[in-house]
N, C-alpha and C positions, 0 to 999 in steps of 0.2 A: 685152471687152466693149462695142467700138465697132459690133459689128453686133447689137447688139442687136434684136429685132423689136419693132415700137409696141407691144406688150402688157403690155413689161417696161421703159418708162420712164415716169418720173416725169411730173409735170405741165408742167416746165418742157423736158422733151426729152431728161433725163439717163438714161444706161442704168442698168437698177436687175438687178443679178445674181440672180435669186429662187433658184437652184440653191444660192448658200453659204449658205442660210438653216439649215439644219439643221447645217452643219458648223462654226460659226462661234465657232472658236477662235483667238488670234491673230493666227496667222500665216494666216490667212484673209478679214483684213481688208487694203486696200489703200488706198493715199491716193487718192482720186477714185471711191471705192465710193461710192454714194447707197442707201439703206434709207429707203422711202417706207410710212408707215403707212398698211394695206390700205382703211382707212375715216376719219373723223374724228370731233369730238364735239362736239355742240352743247350748249354752256355755258348751262347752265338758273340759275334762283331756289334751287334747290335745293345746288345746287353752291357758289353763291356765299355762301350764308348756311352750312353746313357747314364750307364753309371760313374763316368767321367764325369759329363756334363753337370749331372746334379750335386756332385761332392766338390769338386775342382781338380780333382784328383787326377793330373793328364802324366803322372811318372811315366817316364817311356819304356818302363819293359811292359806297363798295358797299351801305351797308342803308338808306340814307333817298332815298326818290324824289323825294319833294318838293324838298330838297336838292341830290340829282344831278341835277334835270332844270332846275336855274337853272343852270348849272355850263355850262363849257365843251364836255362831254361830251352834254349832253342827254338824261342818265338816267345810272341806276345802272350802274356797270362792274364786272367782274371784279378781281380782284385780281393784280397781275405776277406773286406766284408761283402762283398758281392756273394762270394762264395757263401758265406753264413747265412746270409740273407734270404739266399735261395734257397736254402734249405729250411730256414724257416717258414718261409711261405710256403715253402710242398707240404707243412704240416697242415694248414688250412683245410685240406680236402680232407685231414681225417678226423675233423672237429673236435682235435684237442683244447683249439682256443673258443671254442663256444661261450663257455662261461667265463672268459678271463675278464678281469677286473682290473689289474693292472699289472705292468711288465717292470718287476722290480731290481732287477740284476741279468748282467750278461755278461758272456767270459766265452772266449773263444782261442783255439791250438788251432794252428793252420801246420797240417804233416807234409801234404804234397804239393805242388802248384796245381791249378787248374786253366789247361789252354783252351783255346777258342777251340770249339766242337766237343767239349769233352760233356760227358753227362752227366748230374750229380745225382744221388738218391738218398734219402734223408730215413731214418730209424731213431724214433724217439722214445728213451729211456727214462720212466718215473724212477726216481733216484728215491727220493725222502717225500713225505706229504706231512706236516704241521696245521692243528690247527691254531686259532688266532683267538685273541681273546673277546673280538667281535662275533656272535654267534653266525654272521650271514655270509662268511669268508674262510676260506683256508690258503697255505700254503705248500706251492708245489713246487719240487728242483727235479730240474730232468738234465737228460743229456742226452743230445741230438749228433749221432754219428753219420757224420756225410760220406758217402763213400761214389766211386767214379765209376764208369761202366767195367772197370776191370778188377773190381771188388776191392779199389785197397782204399783206406780210408785218409782222406782230403783234407776235414777238418771236423772236430770236437767241440762241439759249443756248448755251454752251461745257462740254463736258464733259469731265472726264480719268478714264479708266475703267484699271483693273489686268483685265487678260482673261487668264484661265487657256490656257497654249499646251498643243498636242496631246500627250496623253501616247504615248510610242513607239510603244507596243503599239494604239495607234488610228492610225495612218500606211499 
């Protein structure tokens, strides 16, 4: 992937192999691979209110503009988990999860607030691949870097996924 053309590089210049997207079995992931979602998502008031309703989290920083405008954030912000799950959802478009069997672990680091109207972008990095005792699956550890429209990292998510291995008849 070192000789990837400019059109297959993410915003930081890392190579992205879009040819892998249709064949993402466990064997296809390599440490250092980066999968960049093809577009971002602008966080709207509807996203924040829907997330509040689903989770029951109506904390003032998310739902009360007067309160939030007097805070260090200067206005309402998205829930941290809403930001993280938005980045995870953006990866659906890369086909990274095409052969996912189980979501084993997740952890998030929230670096900057995401305000209503901010656009979030996702770049998923492969950190580690491990075989399992079962021949039909392996484990992949990912780091998902979420940036805003200013290219500032707003959230770093870590995921461990069980991924289906390539069936012997698909070789």
